[in-house]
Structure formats: structure tokens, C-alpha cells
C-alpha positions in Angstrom: -7.5 -5.8 -11.3 -7.8 -2.0 -11.9 -9.4 0.3 -14.3 -9.3 4.2 -13.6 -11.6 6.0 -16.5 -11.6 9.0 -17.1 -10.5 10.8 -13.8 -10.5 13.9 -12.8 -9.6 15.5 -9.4 -9.3 18.9 -8.8 -7.8 21.7 -6.0 -10.4 24.8 -5.4 -8.1 27.5 -4.5 -8.3 30.9 -3.7 -6.4 31.3 -6.7 -8.8 29.3 -9.1 -9.2 25.2 -9.6 -6.0 23.3 -10.1 -7.0 20.8 -12.8 -3.9 18.3 -11.5 -6.3 15.5 -12.9 -7.8 16.0 -15.9 -9.4 12.7 -17.7 -6.6 10.5 -16.7 -7.6 6.7 -18.0 -5.4 4.0 -17.8 -5.4 0.0 -16.5 -3.8 -2.4 -14.5 -3.7 -6.3 -15.0 -3.8 -9.0 -12.5 0.1 -10.1 -11.1 1.0 -7.1 -13.7 3.8 -4.0 -12.5 3.0 -1.5 -14.0 5.1 1.9 -13.9 3.5 6.0 -13.7 6.0 8.3 -14.6 6.8 11.5 -14.8 8.5 15.0 -13.6 7.5 16.8 -10.5 4.0 18.1 -10.2 2.5 15.9 -13.2 -0.1 13.8 -11.2 1.6 10.9 -10.3 1.2 11.0 -6.0 -2.5 12.6 -7.3 -3.6 9.8 -9.0 -3.0 7.1 -6.0 -4.5 9.4 -3.6 -7.8 9.9 -6.0 -7.7 5.8 -5.9 -8.0 5.5 -2.5 -9.7 8.6 -1.9 -7.2 9.9 0.7 -7.4 13.4 -1.4 -7.9 15.9 1.4 -11.2 17.7 1.3 -11.0 20.8 1.4 -9.2 22.0 -0.7 -9.0 18.4 -3.0 -12.1 16.8 -4.7 -12.4 13.7 -7.0 -14.8 15.3 -9.3 -15.8 12.8 -11.4 -14.5 9.4 -13.5 -14.7 5.8 -12.2 -12.1 3.8 -10.3 -13.4 -0.1 -11.2 -11.5 -2.6 -8.4 -12.3 -5.9 -9.4 -15.4 -4.8 -10.8 -16.4 -2.8 -7.9 -16.7 1.2 -8.7 -14.3 3.2 -5.9 -16.0 6.3 -7.4 -19.7 5.5 -6.8 -21.9 8.1 -5.7 -19.0 10.6 -5.8 -21.3 13.1 -7.9 -23.4 13.2 -4.9 -21.0 14.6 -2.2 -20.7 18.1 -3.4 -22.2 20.8 -5.6 -19.9 23.3 -7.5 -20.8 26.6 -9.0 -18.4 28.4 -10.8 -18.0 31.6 -9.6 -19.2 34.3 -12.6 -16.1 36.4 -13.9 -13.2 34.6 -11.9 -11.4 31.1 -12.1 -12.3 30.1 -9.0 -15.7 27.9 -7.6 -17.3 27.6 -4.6 -18.1 23.3 -3.3 -20.4 22.6 -1.3 -19.8 19.9 0.6 -22.1 17.3 1.9 -19.8 15.9 4.8 -22.3 13.1 5.6 -22.1 11.3 2.2 -18.5 11.9 2.2 -18.3 10.0 5.5 -20.3 7.3 4.0 -18.2 7.0 1.4 -14.9 7.1 3.5 -16.3 4.3 5.3 -17.3 2.6 1.8 -14.1 2.5 0.8 -13.3 0.9 4.0 -13.9 -2.2 2.2 -11.1 -2.4 0.2 -8.4 0.1 1.4 -5.8 -1.5 4.1 -6.5 -5.2 3.3 -7.3 -5.5 -0.7 -5.3 -2.3 -2.1 -2.5 -1.0 0.3 0.0 1.8 -0.2 3.5 3.0 0.7 3.7 7.2 0.9 6.4 9.0 -0.3 6.5 11.0 3.2 6.4 7.8 5.8 7.5 9.9 8.5 3.7 11.1 8.0 2.3 7.9 7.9 3.2 6.8 11.4 2.0 8.4 14.8 5.4 9.5 16.4 3.0 8.8 20.5 2.5 5.1 19.4 5.1 2.4 19.0 6.1 0.8 16.1 4.8 -3.0 17.3 1.5 -1.3 18.3 0.8 0.5 14.7 1.7 -2.7 12.7 -0.2 -4.7 15.4 -3.3 -2.6 15.1 -3.3 -2.8 11.2 -2.4 -7.2 11.6 -5.5 -6.9 13.6 -7.6 -4.7 11.3 -7.2 -7.2 8.3 -5.9 -10.8 9.6 -7.4 -11.1 13.1 -9.6 -13.8 12.3 -5.8 -16.5 11.5 -4.0 -14.7 14.3 -6.7 -15.5 17.0 -7.7 -19.1 15.3 -3.7 -20.2 15.4 -4.0 -19.1 19.1 -7.2 -21.4 20.0 -5.5 -24.0 17.9 -1.9 -24.5 20.1 -0.6 -27.3 21.2 2.0 -26.4 23.7 1.7 -29.6 25.5 2.7 -31.0 22.1 6.7 -30.4 22.6 8.5 -32.0 25.3 9.5 -28.6 26.8 12.9 -29.9 28.4 13.6 -31.6 25.2 13.2 -28.7 23.3 15.0 -26.8 25.5 18.1 -29.0 25.2 18.0 -28.8 21.6 17.7 -25.3 21.5 20.4 -25.2 24.2 22.7 -27.4 22.1 21.9 -25.0 18.5 23.1 -22.2 20.8 26.5 -23.3 21.1 28.0 -24.2 17.8 30.0 -21.3 16.1 27.9 -19.4 14.2 24.7 -20.9 15.7 23.4 -22.3 12.4 21.3 -25.1 13.4 19.2 -22.3 15.3 16.5 -20.8 13.3 16.0 -24.2 12.1 15.8 -25.9 15.7 13.0 -22.9 16.2 11.1 -23.6 13.4 10.4 -27.2 14.0 9.6 -26.7 17.3 7.1 -23.7 16.2 5.8 -26.2 13.6 4.4 -28.9 16.7 2.9 -26.5 18.6 0.7 -25.0 15.7 2.4 -21.3 15.9 4.5 -20.0 13.5 5.6 -16.5 15.9 7.5 -19.1 18.5 10.3 -19.5 15.9 10.9 -15.9 16.1 10.5 -15.6 20.0 12.7 -18.9 20.8 15.6 -17.9 17.3 15.9 -14.1 19.4 15.9 -15.4 22.8 18.6 -17.5 22.2 20.5 -15.6 19.4 24.6 -14.5 20.8 24.0 -16.3 23.2 27.1 -18.5 23.3 28.9 -18.1 26.7 25.9 -19.3 29.2 23.0 -19.8 27.2 21.4 -22.1 30.3 20.4 -18.1 31.2 18.0 -18.5 28.5 15.9 -21.6 29.7 13.6 -19.3 31.9 12.5 -17.3 28.3 11.6 -20.5 27.2 9.3 -21.4 29.9 7.5 -17.9 29.8 7.6 -18.3 25.6 5.3 -21.5 26.2 3.3 -20.2 29.1 1.3 -17.5 26.4 0.3 -20.4 24.2 -1.3 -21.7 27.7 -5.0 -19.8 27.6 -7.3 -19.9 30.0 -10.6 -19.6 30.4 -11.0 -16.1 30.5 -7.8 -15.5 27.5 -10.3 -17.8 25.7 -13.2 -15.7 26.2 -11.3 -12.7 25.1 -10.6 -14.3 22.0 -13.7 -16.0 20.9 -15.2 -11.5 21.2 -12.1 -10.7 19.0 -13.2 -13.6 16.7 -16.3 -12.5 16.6 -15.9 -8.9 16.0 -13.6 -9.4 12.8 -16.1 -11.7 11.7 -18.4 -9.0 12.1 -16.4 -6.4 9.5 -15.6 -9.0 7.1 -19.7 -9.1 6.9 -19.5 -5.6 6.7 -17.0 -5.5 4.0 -18.9 -7.7 2.0 -21.7 -5.4 2.1 -19.8 -2.5 1.2 -18.3 -4.3 -1.4 -21.9 -5.5 -3.1 -22.4 -1.8 -3.0 -19.7 -0.7 -5.5 -20.4 -3.7 -7.2 -24.0 -3.5 -8.2 -24.8 -0.3 -7.6 -27.9 -0.7 -5.2 -27.7 0.6 -1.7 -27.7 -2.4 1.8 -28.1 0.1 4.2 -30.8 -2.3 5.9 -28.9 -4.8 6.1 -25.6 -2.9 7.2 -28.1 -0.7 10.2 -29.1 -4.6 11.7 -25.1 -5.9 11.6 -24.4 -2.4 13.3 -26.8 -3.3 16.3 -25.1 -7.4 16.2 -21.9 -5.5 16.4 -22.9 -3.1 19.3 -24.4 -6.0 21.2 -21.3 -8.2 21.0 -19.1 -5.1 22.4 -21.9 -4.5 25.3 -21.2 -8.4 25.8 -17.8 -8.4 26.1 -17.4 -4.8 27.3 -16.3 -7.1 31.0 -12.8 -8.1 29.3 -12.1 -4.4 28.7 -12.1 -3.9 33.1 -9.1 -2.5 34.2 -7.3 -5.1 35.9 -9.1 -8.5 33.9 -8.2 -6.5 30.8 -4.4 -6.6 30.7 -4.7 -10.6 31.7 -7.4 -11.5 29.0 -5.5 -9.7 26.1 -1.8 -11.3 27.3 -1.4 -14.1 24.7 -2.8 -11.6 22.0 -0.6 -9.6 22.9 2.3 -11.4 22.6 1.4 -13.0 19.5 0.4 -9.9 17.7 4.0 -8.4 18.8 5.7 -11.6 17.4 3.8 -11.3 14.5 5.4 -7.7 13.8 8.5 -8.7 14.2 8.3 -11.3 11.6 6.8 -8.1 9.3 9.7 -6.1 10.0 12.3 -8.8 9.5 10.9 -9.8 6.4 11.9 -6.2 5.3 15.3 -6.8 5.9 15.7 -4.9 9.4 18.7 -5.3 11.9 17.9 -5.6 15.7 13.5 -6.5 15.2 12.9 -7.2 18.4 14.4 -3.3 19.1 13.1 -1.9 16.9 9.4 -3.1 17.1 9.7 -2.1 20.4 11.0 1.7 19.9 9.0 4.8 18.2 8.8 6.3 15.0 11.2 9.4 16.0 14.0 6.6 17.1 14.0 5.2 13.5 16.1 7.2 10.3 14.0 8.3 7.2 15.2 4.7 6.2 13.8 2.6 8.6 10.7 4.1 8.7 10.3 3.8 4.8 10.6 0.0 5.7 8.4 0.1 8.1 5.4 1.2 6.0 6.4 -1.2 3.3 6.0 -4.5 5.9 3.0 -2.9 6.7 1.9 -2.7 3.5 2.6 -6.0 2.4 1.4 -7.6 5.5 -2.1 -8.0 4.8 -1.0 -9.4 1.1 -3.0 -7.1 -1.3 -5.0 -7.4 -4.7 -3.1 -4.3 -5.6 -0.3 -2.9 -4.2 0.2 1.5 -4.4 3.8 2.2 -4.1 4.5 5.9 -4.2 8.3 6.2 -4.5 9.2 3.3 -1.9 12.5 3.4 -2.1 13.7 7.0 -2.5 14.6 7.2 1.3 17.2 3.8 1.4 20.9 2.9 -0.1 21.3 1.2 -3.0 21.4 -2.2 -1.7 18.0 -2.0 0.3 15.8 -1.3 -2.7 17.8 -4.1 -4.6 16.1 -6.0 -1.4 12.8 -4.2 -1.0 12.2 -4.2 -4.9 12.9 -8.2 -4.5 10.7 -8.7 -1.7 8.1 -6.6 -3.8 8.6 -8.6 -6.4 8.1 -12.4 -4.9 4.9 -10.9 -3.2 3.6 -10.9 -6.9 5.2 -14.0 -7.5 3.7 -15.9 -4.4 -0.3 -14.3 -4.6 -0.2 -12.7 -7.7 -0.7 -8.8 -6.2 -0.9 -5.9 -9.2 1.5 -3.3 -8.1 1.2 0.5 -9.3 4.7 1.6 -8.8 5.2 5.3 -8.9 9.1 6.9 -9.8 11.2 9.1 -11.1 14.1 6.7 -11.2 13.3 4.9 -14.9 16.4 2.5 -13.9 13.9 0.9 -11.6 11.1 1.2 -13.8 13.3 -1.2 -17.4 14.2 -3.0 -13.9 10.8 -4.1 -12.7 8.0 -3.2 -14.9 6.0 -5.0 -17.5 4.3 -1.1 -19.0 5.2 2.1 -18.4 2.2 4.7 -18.3 4.5 8.5 -18.7 2.1 11.4 -17.2 2.4 14.9 -18.2 0.5 17.8 -16.4 -3.2 15.8 -15.7 -2.6 13.9 -19.1 -1.2 10.2 -19.7 0.2 10.9 -23.0 2.3 7.0 -23.8 1.5 3.8 -22.1 3.8 0.7 -23.3 5.7 -2.6 -22.9 8.6 -1.1 -21.2 11.0 -2.8 -23.5 9.3 -1.7 -26.0 9.0 1.9 -24.6 12.7 2.6 -23.9 13.9 1.0 -27.3 11.1 3.3 -29.0 9.5 6.3 -27.7 7.2 8.0 -29.2 5.5 11.0 -27.3 8.5 13.8 -27.6 8.3 14.1 -24.1 8.6 10.3 -23.5 12.2 11.2 -25.7 13.0 14.3 -23.3 12.6 12.0 -20.3 14.8 8.9 -21.7 17.6 11.3 -23.2 18.6 12.7 -19.9 19.1 9.1 -18.7 22.9 8.3 -18.6 24.0 5.5 -21.0 26.7 2.5 -19.3 27.9 1.9 -23.4 27.8 5.6 -24.3 29.5 7.4 -21.4 30.5 10.2 -23.3 27.4 11.0 -24.4 26.0 14.5 -23.6 22.7 14.6 -21.2 20.1 16.6 -22.7 17.0 18.2 -20.5 13.7 19.4 -21.5 13.0 23.0 -21.7 10.9 24.6 -19.4 9.5 23.8 -16.6 5.1 21.6 -15.8 2.6 24.6 -16.9 0.9 26.5 -14.2 -2.6 24.4 -14.0 -4.9 26.5 -13.1 -4.3 28.3 -16.4 -2.9 25.1 -18.3 -2.0 25.0 -21.7 -4.7 24.7 -24.6 -4.7 21.5 -26.8 -1.4 19.4 -26.3 -0.6 20.7 -22.1 3.4 19.5 -23.9 3.3 21.6 -26.8 5.2 24.9 -25.2 8.4 22.7 -24.4 8.3 21.0 -27.6 10.4 20.9 -30.8 7.8 19.6 -33.1 4.7 21.4 -31.5 2.2 22.4 -34.7 -0.8 24.4 -34.9 -3.2 21.9 -34.1 -1.0 21.0 -31.3 -1.9 24.3 -29.3 -5.6 24.3 -29.6 -6.9 20.5 -30.3 -5.7 17.6 -27.7 -4.8 14.7 -29.5 -6.6 11.8 -28.6 -4.6 8.0 -27.5 -3.8 6.2 -30.6 -2.7 2.7 -31.5 0.8 2.5 -32.8 1.7 -1.2 -31.7 0.6 -4.4 -30.1 0.0 -2.6 -26.3 1.4 0.6 -27.3 -0.4 4.2 -27.7 0.5 7.4 -27.7 -1.1 10.8 -27.3 0.3 13.0 -30.2 -1.0 14.5 -33.3 2.7 13.5 -34.8 0.6 10.2 -35.2 -2.3 9.1 -37.0 -2.9 5.2 -35.7 -6.3 4.3 -34.9 -7.6 4.9 -31.8 -7.3 3.5 -28.5 -10.0 3.4 -26.3 -8.6 0.8 -23.4 -5.5 0.5 -22.0 
């Protein structure tokens, strides 16, 4: 699914060039969960941002390497985006960026970023816009990547397929029952008959908790069904949005072809952009004040209730209230779950999770990990999990990559790595974990700290902190050697055959 080859990412600062990633290589297989672990400052998050080309330029820059995603090279033509000239007599370098080519590469990445590759960020508050509601931000992601099925659902809706009086009576009967056990199933049956799954959520939250006077909700049922009766103006808006969505899909396919074949599709894209411009001009009358609100009402309501379902899927209580709220009204854990909902909504091929459960309590951590696991089993999503929690790694990962100072130092199946850690750094990480079977065991720590990557140590970068360091470790970087089935390590203590792919 993903193959990272000799990836190098540098940061050009006034103090010098920070070699944050210096030849990182690993693979993520289809349907696999791979853990990326290491101390703070080892380059785990930089790896995730380099794969998705979210490194801030300046000062950062993806220098070279390959990131192959389903055969498409996401770093195609990265060498043409800037020229780098070292400043003589210093550790600094002068970078001359070609911003037109950088902009083109960012547009090219839109073919996979957000739809086929999604990311859960470590700082969710920085990833949400404080001036827009939660539903609007989730809805934007939904319309960008799943507009076609959303529009098709509304165009194919059959609100007359259900007797409104009988449906209301069934909902009232279900709402009167203590605990309301039948309410959700009744709402789902009605929504299934109409052909709009989101209607089940609207009806459920309309009647939930209404045991004393559920009759007052009858008007809400009429309103819920009225949004499914699409008029001529609204149907024109839906067809306009569907056409634009098809153009976006076609554009992504052209960009994918570029990154897969290595040949430019610029003439085809220019022709496509002309067609998109013509469609936007033709649909411009739908944005006239007064018409826009009426024309967009069915689509806006459908998107809102789909976002409520997204929030419900990550275990958020009071989903309707949260969807109408703003980021500053939510706690850190709630915002983290909103970001997780946004990342899981497009059902991506690859999910990059950068500390996804850091801000959550233990019970919610279990729910989120189970949700990620169910997505993996249902559609075969591959997961790159970046975390400090080796307990989470042991529970959910298939393989583990151990990173230190911008290098991958060990890769292996999770059971083998915990049972037989090979690299001294991996041994130090595992030795620092409390053990339930040996509560009297003294916890150990790794002496020293992660080195300054402007002037990193020569040879093996871990040798200043390693108890087994030899003279060879100080001068020569150890290659990755195979020390077992699917288990490789970069250490001069081992002399197995050199591993090219892992």
C-alpha cells in the first residue's frame, strides 16, 4: 500500500541544516497496522507530514526519496521545486524555491490527500477553524470527497413510499416505551423505506427522551420529510453539485495518472478546468441571495445529519448539540474525536494516526482503537500508528518500526519485537515499561537525550548512549540486516544478510 524509500527531510534554519529524516525506509502493507515508535524528537511526526507533503516550506523541505502509494509516486518532481546551494565555511545552505512548482505539487497531492490518505493530527485544536461550526467543517470534508453519493441519495429519495400518519404513530408508540428500546430500530426502518439513511438519525433525536408529551414532535416529523421533497430549483442545485463532484473526481484521476506513469497530463487538465469554469458560470444563478438558501436547503440538511452520524460513530454524546457548536466550546478529547471522525469519514485506504488517543481517557481510547480496527476489517484500511504508548502498539499493531534520530533502527512483527528486541535502543524502550507480572522490577531509563540533528553523531546515531558501542559504531552507519522472518535491525552487533525491503 505504501512504500517509503530513502526519504530525506531537512529544515534550513539560521543555526544550520536540521537533518530531521536522513534516509528513512519502510513499507505499509494492505490491511496492516504498523506502529512507528520512538522518543520525542526522533522524527515520527515529520515522517507523517513528509508523506502527505504538509511540511511547512520554509523552513522545511522534503529533500529527496520516494513515497509510493498504490504505485503512485507522491514525491514526483520534488527535485524541481527548489535549488539548494551550501554556504561555504558554514553549516547553513541557501534555498531558492520555485513556488509555482510547489503549488502544482500541492494540487497534485489533492488526488490522494483527504480521500485515499487521511491523517489524525497530534494537535487537533490547530487543525480546526475556530470561526466555523463543527458541522460546517465536517460537512466541507464530506462534500469534497463524498458529494456524489450524498447527492444521489437525495435525488433517489422516495418520501411518498411511507405513510406519514402510520410512521408518526409507530414513532410515538416507540417513544412511549420506558427506555425507548424500539425507537432507533423504528426510525431505521422508516429511513430504509425512504432510501435516506440519515433520516433515521433525525427521527431518533427528534423523539429521544420525549416520554411525557411525544405528540409535540409530530410537527418535526412533517418537517423532516419535507426536506426530502426536492423541488425544481433544489434539483437544479443538486445536479450542479453532482457535476462539479464528477469534475473533481476526473481531476484526481488525471493527477493519479501523472504520479503513476511519470508523464504530465497538463493539456487534459487545462481542458477540464475550462469545463469546470463553464459549469460554475452556468450554475452562478443558484448563488443569488434569496435563491441560494432555498436551493441549498435539502443538501445542507442532509450534510448536517450525516455529520451528526459521523460524530455518533466516535462515541460523542449530544451529537446534535456538538455539531451545531464551535471548537472553542469543546474539550481537548472531544476535539480529538471530531478530528478522528473527519479522518475516518472518507473510508481511506491509508490512515496516518499521529498520537490519536493522547488527549483521551482510557475508556474512550478503547472505543477509538476499536473503531479504527473495525474500519480496517471492513474496507481493508492500512494504518500507520504513531505513538509513545507501547501498550497500544502491543495491542493493535501487526508490525513495529523503531525510529531514532531520523533513522529506522529496527522493524519486526510486534510479538517478535517484544519477545526478542535486538537493537539496544529498542531494548531500552521496552525496559522502561512497568510489568504486571513483575511489579518489583526496577524501571530503567536510557541515559542522555536525542542528539542535535544539525551536527548529528557520526556512524550509528545511537552510539553516544549505547552501552555496547564499538569504535566501528562511531564511524560507519550500520546497514539493515535480516535477523529473522520479517525482522530486521541496523546494528553492528548483528551480521545477518543485508535487507533491501522491509
